[in-house]
Backbone as a chain_set.jsonl record, in Angstrom:
{"seq": "XXXXXXXXXXXXXXXXXXXXXXXXXXXXXXXXXXXXXXXXXXXXXXXXXXXXXXXXXXXXXXXXXXXXXXXXXXXXXXXXXXXXXXXXXXXXXXXXXXXXXXXXXXXXXXXXXXXXXXXXXXXXXXXXXXXXXXXXXXXXXXXXXXXXXXXXXXXXXXXX", "coords": {"N": [[88.117, 109.917, 91.327], [89.132, 107.061, 89.644], [89.676, 103.605, 90.698], [91.804, 102.343, 89.328], [93.181, 104.58, 88.385], [94.131, 105.678, 90.787], [95.797, 103.608, 91.664], [97.777, 103.725, 89.676], [98.816, 106.261, 90.233], [99.763, 105.835, 92.83], [101.781, 103.917, 92.326], [103.492, 105.398, 90.722], [104.405, 107.113, 92.733], [106.112, 105.583, 94.248], [109.371, 104.154, 94.681], [111.319, 105.79, 92.551], [113.63, 105.154, 91.124], [113.364, 102.628, 90.1], [112.002, 102.741, 87.751], [113.373, 102.544, 85.389], [113.88, 99.867, 84.941], [113.516, 96.572, 83.457], [111.163, 95.328, 84.176], [107.661, 95.673, 84.694], [106.413, 98.558, 86.331], [104.313, 98.081, 88.251], [104.684, 95.451, 88.986], [107.245, 95.548, 90.194], [106.498, 97.262, 92.237], [104.861, 95.724, 93.705], [106.684, 94.034, 95.157], [108.09, 95.993, 96.68], [106.022, 97.049, 98.281], [105.1, 94.608, 99.514], [107.306, 93.765, 100.967], [107.548, 95.746, 102.817], [105.547, 95.317, 104.487], [103.064, 96.106, 103.619], [100.655, 94.639, 102.583], [98.085, 94.657, 101.557], [98.277, 96.79, 99.773], [100.287, 95.7, 98.01], [98.869, 93.598, 96.967], [96.905, 95.029, 95.557], [98.37, 96.605, 93.661], [99.53, 94.665, 92.022], [97.357, 93.288, 91.18], [96.189, 95.187, 89.644], [97.825, 95.282, 87.377], [97.538, 92.667, 86.61], [94.796, 92.518, 85.899], [94.79, 94.344, 83.899], [96.445, 93.179, 81.973], [95.111, 90.809, 81.33], [93.423, 87.617, 80.84], [94.679, 86.111, 78.83], [97.369, 86.675, 79.025], [100.766, 85.682, 79.352], [101.758, 85.582, 81.989], [99.542, 85.422, 83.624], [98.581, 83.501, 85.441], [100.688, 83.319, 87.176], [100.976, 85.915, 88.256], [98.475, 85.936, 89.523], [98.924, 84.003, 91.589], [100.841, 85.283, 93.13], [99.376, 87.544, 93.973], [97.444, 86.206, 95.528], [99.137, 85.246, 97.529], [99.908, 87.621, 98.752], [97.32, 88.367, 99.627], [96.815, 86.35, 101.47], [98.62, 87.226, 103.495], [97.478, 89.621, 104.069], [95.128, 88.88, 105.407], [96.353, 87.536, 107.736], [97.756, 89.615, 108.923], [95.706, 91.532, 109.531], [94.253, 89.852, 111.429], [96.112, 89.523, 113.388], [96.468, 92.102, 114.467], [93.935, 92.625, 115.335], [92.678, 90.43, 116.95], [90.3, 89.943, 118.462], [88.247, 91.051, 117.127], [85.092, 90.714, 115.521], [85.025, 90.054, 112.773], [87.742, 90.066, 111.801], [89.052, 88.363, 113.553], [88.529, 85.828, 112.612], [90.126, 85.21, 110.477], [92.102, 83.314, 109.882], [91.646, 80.818, 108.687], [90.767, 81.536, 106.071], [93.184, 82.765, 105.275], [94.898, 80.457, 105.054], [93.656, 79.051, 103.078], [94.158, 80.858, 100.864], [96.995, 80.716, 100.795], [97.32, 78.063, 100.041], [96.124, 78.21, 97.475], [97.852, 80.07, 96.226], [100.224, 78.617, 96.296], [99.498, 76.471, 94.532], [99.049, 77.823, 92.22], [101.62, 78.853, 91.588], [103.422, 76.741, 91.392], [103.567, 75.51, 88.735], [105.376, 77.007, 87.34], [108.823, 77.773, 86.315], [111.704, 77.387, 88.501], [112.971, 79.874, 88.552], [111.386, 82.677, 87.731], [110.331, 85.447, 86.029], [112.47, 86.939, 87.147], [112.363, 86.112, 89.748], [112.982, 84.172, 92.547], [111.372, 81.401, 92.753], [111.428, 79.071, 94.321], [112.029, 80.002, 96.877], [109.631, 81.531, 97.373], [107.697, 79.577, 97.174], [108.438, 77.967, 99.339], [107.925, 79.688, 101.373], [105.118, 79.868, 101.173], [104.432, 77.18, 101.76], [105.432, 76.935, 104.373], [103.789, 78.693, 105.776], [101.366, 77.481, 105.463], [101.783, 75.024, 106.71], [102.29, 75.908, 109.374], [99.821, 77.083, 110.035], [98.077, 74.928, 109.739], [99.113, 73.097, 111.686], [98.318, 74.345, 114.067], [95.67, 74.098, 113.745], [94.492, 76.27, 112.691], [94.316, 78.143, 114.735], [96.329, 79.663, 115.801], [98.231, 82.464, 114.925], [100.739, 82.579, 112.582], [102.163, 84.891, 111.88], [103.809, 87.934, 112.556], [104.74, 91.342, 113.102], [107.48, 91.621, 113.614], [108.651, 89.394, 112.552], [108.055, 89.37, 109.935], [107.899, 88.22, 106.575], [110.226, 88.613, 103.765], [110.327, 89.095, 100.479], [112.507, 87.902, 97.71], [114.285, 90.173, 95.735], [113.336, 90.883, 92.524], [114.748, 92.387, 90.668], [117.48, 91.925, 91.07], [117.81, 89.495, 89.672], [117.109, 89.961, 87.061], [118.26, 89.344, 84.5], [118.327, 86.613, 84.37], [116.292, 84.929, 83.525]], "CA": [[89.156, 109.262, 90.647], [88.924, 105.6, 89.646], [90.764, 102.83, 91.483], [92.947, 102.195, 88.48], [94.002, 105.833, 88.405], [94.72, 105.752, 92.157], [96.938, 102.61, 91.69], [98.88, 104.302, 88.792], [99.394, 107.347, 90.971], [100.472, 105.178, 93.939], [102.965, 103.248, 91.752], [104.415, 106.567, 90.378], [104.971, 107.686, 94.012], [107.074, 104.709, 94.92], [110.799, 104.338, 94.335], [111.407, 106.256, 91.097], [114.787, 104.526, 90.484], [112.997, 101.336, 89.485], [111.289, 102.964, 86.465], [114.272, 102.148, 84.217], [114.076, 98.434, 84.932], [112.816, 95.884, 82.401], [109.915, 94.833, 84.643], [106.621, 96.627, 84.836], [106.462, 99.216, 87.66], [103.382, 97.462, 89.141], [105.361, 94.25, 89.461], [108.22, 95.969, 91.197], [105.822, 97.942, 93.34], [104.371, 94.616, 94.567], [107.73, 93.62, 96.125], [108.309, 97.055, 97.49], [104.836, 97.027, 99.269], [105.036, 93.347, 100.327], [108.51, 93.72, 101.912], [107.446, 96.713, 103.889], [104.337, 94.9, 105.251], [101.817, 96.73, 103.063], [100.191, 93.515, 101.838], [96.885, 95.112, 100.75], [98.74, 97.589, 98.603], [100.905, 94.777, 97.177], [97.757, 92.908, 96.317], [96.233, 96.01, 94.658], [99.206, 97.088, 92.5], [99.743, 93.556, 91.091], [95.991, 93.041, 90.644], [96.019, 96.206, 88.555], [98.55, 94.769, 86.18], [96.932, 91.309, 86.185], [93.598, 92.795, 85.209], [95.109, 95.12, 82.626], [97.032, 92.246, 80.987], [94.003, 89.924, 80.957], [93.59, 86.148, 80.955], [95.612, 85.54, 77.794], [98.768, 87.089, 79.273], [101.555, 84.49, 79.776], [102.048, 85.522, 83.383], [98.325, 85.613, 84.298], [98.403, 82.617, 86.679], [101.775, 83.683, 87.981], [100.486, 87.1, 89.031], [97.347, 85.421, 90.41], [99.482, 83.289, 92.716], [101.52, 86.318, 93.961], [98.244, 88.294, 94.53], [96.975, 85.308, 96.54], [100.144, 85.247, 98.561], [99.744, 88.926, 99.511], [96.047, 88.303, 100.265], [96.966, 85.575, 102.729], [99.226, 88.017, 104.573], [96.469, 90.618, 104.499], [94.381, 88.162, 106.553], [97.215, 87.354, 108.912], [98.025, 91.014, 109.536], [94.4, 91.99, 110.176], [93.949, 89.029, 112.586], [97.217, 89.798, 114.369], [96.212, 93.389, 115.149], [92.474, 92.715, 115.766], [92.219, 89.073, 117.143], [88.987, 89.857, 119.093], [87.182, 91.618, 116.217], [84.188, 89.653, 114.992], [85.423, 89.579, 111.409], [89.228, 89.91, 111.644], [89.422, 87.235, 114.395], [88.271, 84.625, 111.957], [90.812, 85.296, 109.219], [93.195, 82.333, 109.708], [91.241, 79.781, 107.695], [90.91, 82.165, 104.727], [94.617, 82.94, 104.988], [95.399, 79.151, 104.764], [93.173, 78.792, 101.701], [94.864, 81.656, 99.936], [98.351, 80.204, 100.599], [97.142, 76.866, 99.163], [95.9, 78.619, 96.088], [98.992, 80.695, 95.716], [101.161, 77.506, 95.981], [99.087, 75.725, 93.424], [99.254, 78.649, 90.966], [103.014, 79.106, 91.323], [104.121, 75.495, 91.239], [103.819, 75.148, 87.443], [106.415, 77.879, 86.759], [110.259, 77.361, 86.537], [112.183, 77.869, 89.809], [113.233, 81.321, 88.333], [110.422, 83.281, 86.778], [110.248, 86.946, 86.047], [113.543, 87.405, 88.032], [112.025, 85.787, 91.162], [113.374, 82.789, 93.112], [110.069, 80.832, 93.163], [111.702, 78.16, 95.399], [111.893, 80.75, 98.167], [108.331, 81.88, 97.519], [106.961, 78.372, 97.463], [108.788, 77.512, 100.664], [107.184, 80.57, 102.275], [103.7, 79.379, 101.156], [104.316, 75.835, 102.471], [105.693, 77.167, 105.757], [102.66, 79.323, 106.383], [100.302, 76.438, 105.456], [102.015, 74.025, 107.767], [102.079, 76.564, 110.619], [98.367, 77.23, 110.304], [97.518, 73.568, 109.916], [99.548, 72.591, 112.964], [97.543, 74.934, 115.126], [94.307, 73.986, 113.345], [94.125, 77.67, 112.382], [94.021, 78.843, 116.072], [97.575, 80.516, 116.094], [98.681, 83.182, 113.775], [102.258, 82.53, 112.525], [102.725, 86.133, 111.431], [104.0, 89.016, 113.474], [105.563, 92.364, 112.37], [108.898, 91.471, 113.864], [109.196, 88.196, 111.808], [107.369, 89.48, 108.564], [108.762, 87.729, 105.488], [110.721, 89.44, 102.827], [110.548, 88.336, 99.175], [113.663, 88.206, 97.057], [114.099, 91.266, 94.856], [113.482, 90.407, 91.161], [115.692, 93.158, 89.891], [118.772, 91.306, 91.081], [117.836, 88.311, 88.82], [116.369, 90.151, 85.808], [118.831, 88.778, 83.323], [118.486, 85.153, 84.624], [115.125, 84.202, 83.007]], "C": [[88.919, 107.707, 90.752], [90.035, 104.834, 90.278], [91.97, 102.642, 90.661], [93.862, 103.434, 88.399], [94.747, 105.961, 89.741], [95.96, 104.845, 92.19], [98.041, 103.139, 90.851], [99.578, 105.444, 89.572], [100.209, 106.859, 92.139], [101.774, 104.672, 93.447], [103.949, 104.42, 91.382], [105.096, 107.177, 91.612], [106.002, 106.835, 94.69], [108.454, 104.914, 94.33], [111.013, 104.583, 92.791], [112.618, 105.608, 90.381], [114.465, 103.207, 89.841], [112.258, 101.571, 88.109], [112.045, 102.583, 85.234], [114.415, 100.74, 84.09], [113.271, 97.84, 83.818], [111.434, 95.324, 82.934], [108.926, 96.013, 84.805], [106.622, 97.231, 86.232], [105.481, 98.605, 88.64], [103.977, 96.204, 89.705], [106.335, 94.567, 90.493], [107.602, 96.525, 92.424], [105.266, 96.842, 94.345], [105.412, 94.25, 95.592], [108.061, 94.762, 97.161], [107.22, 97.177, 98.654], [104.917, 95.817, 100.061], [106.102, 93.37, 101.41], [108.461, 94.801, 102.93], [106.088, 96.448, 104.683], [103.032, 95.545, 104.721], [101.22, 95.767, 102.071], [98.904, 93.937, 100.975], [97.291, 95.919, 99.556], [99.48, 96.704, 97.601], [99.905, 94.063, 96.344], [97.171, 93.81, 95.258], [97.122, 96.35, 93.452], [99.396, 95.867, 91.549], [98.419, 93.14, 90.475], [95.686, 93.979, 89.475], [96.649, 95.738, 87.313], [97.893, 93.491, 85.69], [95.556, 91.57, 85.432], [93.778, 93.536, 83.876], [95.668, 94.115, 81.541], [95.971, 91.172, 80.465], [94.39, 88.475, 81.011], [94.477, 85.554, 79.998], [97.046, 85.877, 77.964], [99.508, 85.892, 79.822], [101.779, 84.434, 81.209], [100.718, 85.699, 84.285], [98.219, 84.773, 85.595], [99.486, 82.944, 87.683], [101.509, 84.873, 88.919], [99.412, 86.728, 90.019], [97.927, 84.778, 91.65], [100.188, 84.351, 93.662], [100.435, 87.211, 94.659], [97.653, 87.454, 95.659], [97.816, 85.29, 97.754], [100.018, 86.531, 99.467], [98.433, 88.865, 100.19], [96.054, 87.528, 101.541], [97.584, 86.31, 103.84], [98.351, 89.197, 105.02], [95.624, 90.071, 105.644], [95.141, 88.062, 107.817], [97.459, 88.652, 109.651], [96.816, 91.555, 110.274], [94.055, 91.123, 111.419], [94.897, 89.309, 113.718], [96.9, 91.042, 115.12], [94.777, 93.496, 115.754], [91.976, 91.304, 116.115], [90.788, 88.98, 117.781], [87.868, 90.44, 118.212], [86.404, 90.47, 115.6], [84.608, 89.154, 113.579], [86.887, 89.234, 111.308], [89.739, 88.713, 112.471], [89.282, 85.872, 113.756], [88.971, 84.574, 110.599], [91.838, 84.156, 108.905], [92.833, 81.197, 108.717], [91.323, 80.345, 106.307], [92.362, 82.377, 104.248], [95.23, 81.601, 104.407], [94.951, 78.81, 103.336], [93.887, 79.593, 100.597], [96.317, 81.214, 99.737], [98.327, 78.931, 99.831], [97.003, 77.182, 97.698], [97.109, 79.189, 95.41], [100.032, 79.633, 95.378], [100.77, 76.851, 94.724], [99.257, 76.489, 92.097], [100.714, 78.93, 90.594], [103.778, 77.904, 91.016], [104.432, 75.271, 89.695], [105.026, 75.931, 86.798], [107.834, 77.338, 87.15], [110.613, 77.958, 87.92], [112.613, 79.357, 89.706], [112.256, 81.735, 87.357], [110.265, 84.689, 87.013], [111.224, 87.509, 87.089], [113.27, 86.974, 89.406], [112.367, 84.315, 91.397], [112.067, 82.215, 93.607], [110.246, 79.737, 94.19], [111.486, 78.784, 96.742], [110.397, 81.142, 98.476], [107.404, 80.673, 97.819], [107.212, 77.856, 98.826], [108.055, 78.419, 101.689], [105.681, 80.111, 102.355], [103.549, 78.102, 101.969], [104.538, 76.075, 103.981], [104.477, 77.804, 106.449], [101.478, 78.299, 106.479], [100.508, 75.497, 106.588], [101.816, 74.652, 109.205], [100.628, 76.761, 111.005], [97.731, 75.931, 110.548], [97.89, 72.908, 111.227], [98.794, 73.133, 114.184], [96.047, 74.788, 114.849], [93.657, 75.403, 113.172], [93.71, 78.418, 113.633], [95.188, 79.776, 116.385], [98.038, 81.139, 114.901], [100.159, 83.124, 113.722], [102.909, 83.814, 112.123], [102.762, 87.142, 112.591], [104.912, 90.013, 112.788], [107.108, 92.13, 112.525], [109.506, 90.315, 113.1], [108.497, 88.251, 110.411], [108.352, 89.007, 107.499], [109.105, 88.799, 104.527], [110.921, 88.61, 101.564], [111.791, 88.784, 98.545], [113.338, 89.289, 95.957], [114.244, 90.706, 93.409], [114.429, 91.209, 90.305], [117.064, 92.537, 89.941], [118.982, 90.151, 90.108], [117.291, 88.646, 87.455], [117.011, 89.533, 84.614], [118.912, 87.238, 83.394], [117.345, 84.285, 84.132], [115.422, 83.498, 81.704]], "O": [[88.562, 107.174, 91.802], [91.167, 105.303, 90.395], [93.083, 102.755, 91.174], [95.089, 103.348, 88.354], [95.92, 106.335, 89.753], [97.022, 105.241, 92.67], [99.197, 103.027, 91.26], [100.804, 105.552, 89.549], [101.267, 107.424, 92.419], [102.806, 104.946, 94.059], [105.126, 104.362, 91.736], [106.214, 107.686, 91.533], [106.695, 107.289, 95.6], [108.637, 105.823, 93.521], [110.892, 103.698, 91.944], [112.624, 105.525, 89.152], [115.283, 102.709, 89.067], [111.951, 100.601, 87.417], [111.47, 102.329, 84.175], [115.073, 100.331, 83.134], [112.409, 98.521, 83.262], [110.629, 94.884, 82.114], [109.314, 97.161, 85.02], [106.809, 96.514, 87.215], [105.794, 98.602, 89.831], [103.756, 95.93, 90.884], [106.322, 93.971, 91.57], [108.091, 96.31, 93.533], [105.219, 97.013, 95.563], [105.098, 94.155, 96.778], [108.276, 94.496, 98.344], [107.552, 97.38, 99.822], [104.809, 95.931, 101.282], [105.86, 93.053, 102.574], [109.273, 94.793, 103.855], [105.616, 97.303, 105.432], [102.005, 95.486, 105.396], [101.254, 96.01, 100.864], [98.765, 93.555, 99.813], [96.741, 95.771, 98.465], [99.321, 96.93, 96.402], [100.075, 93.933, 95.132], [96.961, 93.358, 94.132], [96.631, 96.373, 92.323], [99.415, 96.073, 90.336], [98.391, 92.68, 89.334], [95.037, 93.621, 88.492], [96.027, 95.8, 86.252], [97.723, 93.281, 84.489], [95.246, 90.892, 84.453], [93.033, 93.365, 82.911], [95.364, 94.24, 80.354], [96.004, 90.744, 79.311], [95.559, 88.141, 81.206], [95.045, 84.506, 80.303], [97.886, 85.445, 77.175], [98.975, 85.157, 80.653], [101.991, 83.334, 81.719], [100.778, 86.052, 85.463], [97.834, 85.259, 86.659], [99.263, 82.868, 88.891], [101.762, 84.851, 90.123], [99.427, 87.137, 91.18], [97.397, 85.03, 92.733], [100.083, 84.242, 94.884], [100.602, 87.575, 95.823], [97.38, 88.023, 96.716], [97.317, 85.315, 98.879], [100.024, 86.487, 100.698], [98.385, 89.302, 101.34], [95.446, 87.905, 102.542], [97.209, 86.128, 104.998], [98.451, 89.696, 106.141], [95.439, 90.706, 106.682], [94.65, 88.453, 108.875], [97.366, 88.723, 110.877], [96.875, 91.966, 111.433], [93.582, 91.69, 112.403], [94.503, 89.325, 114.884], [97.048, 91.056, 116.342], [94.497, 94.368, 116.576], [90.905, 90.95, 115.624], [90.143, 87.947, 117.606], [86.687, 90.322, 118.537], [86.947, 89.433, 115.221], [84.534, 87.962, 113.281], [87.232, 88.184, 110.766], [90.756, 88.116, 112.119], [89.818, 84.881, 114.252], [88.458, 83.956, 109.667], [92.359, 84.073, 107.793], [93.702, 80.705, 107.998], [91.895, 79.706, 105.424], [92.715, 82.211, 103.081], [95.965, 81.624, 103.42], [95.738, 78.35, 102.509], [94.181, 79.058, 99.528], [96.835, 81.322, 98.625], [99.226, 78.698, 99.022], [97.618, 76.575, 96.822], [97.405, 78.901, 94.251], [100.664, 79.699, 94.324], [101.63, 76.662, 93.863], [99.552, 75.923, 91.044], [101.019, 79.21, 89.434], [104.811, 78.047, 90.362], [105.553, 74.85, 89.41], [105.588, 75.482, 85.799], [108.013, 76.597, 88.116], [109.953, 78.865, 88.427], [112.608, 80.039, 90.73], [112.244, 81.227, 86.236], [110.074, 85.106, 88.155], [110.881, 88.432, 87.828], [113.968, 87.484, 90.283], [112.095, 83.412, 90.605], [111.663, 82.485, 94.738], [109.287, 79.459, 94.91], [110.859, 78.207, 97.631], [109.955, 81.1, 99.624], [106.466, 80.768, 98.611], [106.289, 77.339, 99.455], [107.625, 77.947, 102.741], [105.097, 79.994, 103.432], [102.627, 77.977, 102.776], [103.858, 75.442, 104.789], [104.181, 77.474, 107.597], [100.721, 78.286, 107.45], [99.586, 75.184, 107.342], [101.261, 74.015, 110.1], [100.259, 76.621, 112.171], [96.919, 75.798, 111.464], [97.061, 72.224, 111.827], [98.659, 72.45, 115.2], [95.23, 75.291, 115.62], [92.485, 75.64, 113.466], [92.816, 79.262, 113.571], [95.005, 80.656, 117.226], [98.246, 80.461, 113.895], [100.828, 83.548, 114.664], [104.135, 83.85, 112.024], [101.885, 87.184, 113.455], [105.763, 89.625, 111.988], [107.887, 92.435, 111.622], [110.728, 90.226, 112.989], [108.379, 87.203, 109.776], [109.526, 89.373, 107.538], [108.399, 89.803, 104.435], [111.586, 87.574, 101.574], [112.187, 89.929, 98.759], [112.261, 89.285, 95.36], [115.269, 90.082, 93.134], [114.875, 90.709, 89.273], [117.783, 92.599, 88.943], [120.112, 89.829, 89.741], [117.01, 87.717, 86.697], [116.263, 89.196, 83.696], [119.532, 86.632, 82.521], [117.383, 83.064, 84.28], [114.543, 82.844, 81.142]]}, "num_chains": 1, "name": "protein.A"}
C-alpha cells in the first residue's frame, strides 16, 4: 500500500463526524492529531493534502507553515523521550529552525485564515523559539503534561 493510500485510510478512521464540514478531512485531521500529541501523524496528513494540492494552491505556504510547526514538535517530543539517544538528543536546534520557518510562512496570512486563529499559532511559534533560544537549545520546553493545543478551525469556519 502506498503512503498516500495509508494516509487516506488513516484520515477515514479518525472522527467521522467531521466529514460533513467545509474543510478538507486532512486539514481537520491535522488538528485532531496535533492536539492529541501525534505530531508526526499531523505532519503526514497535512503534507498529504499539501502535496496533492500542489504549489499553485492558494494555501500552499499556509499548509507548509503548519507542517513545519508539527515537525518542530516531532523533534521536541523525540528529544524529550530519548535525550541520550545519539540522534534524538540533538533535535532541539532543528526544532528551533522549523519553528522559525513555520512563523515566517504563517505571518503573511490574515489573523483568521481557514477558520484558524493564527495569532494563537504565531504566539506558540514565538514562545517555542524564545524558550529554545534562552537555553541555547539545551533545554526542551516541551513535555506531555504541557503539550500545546491548537484552536479548532471548525468553530470559526464561517469567519473567513
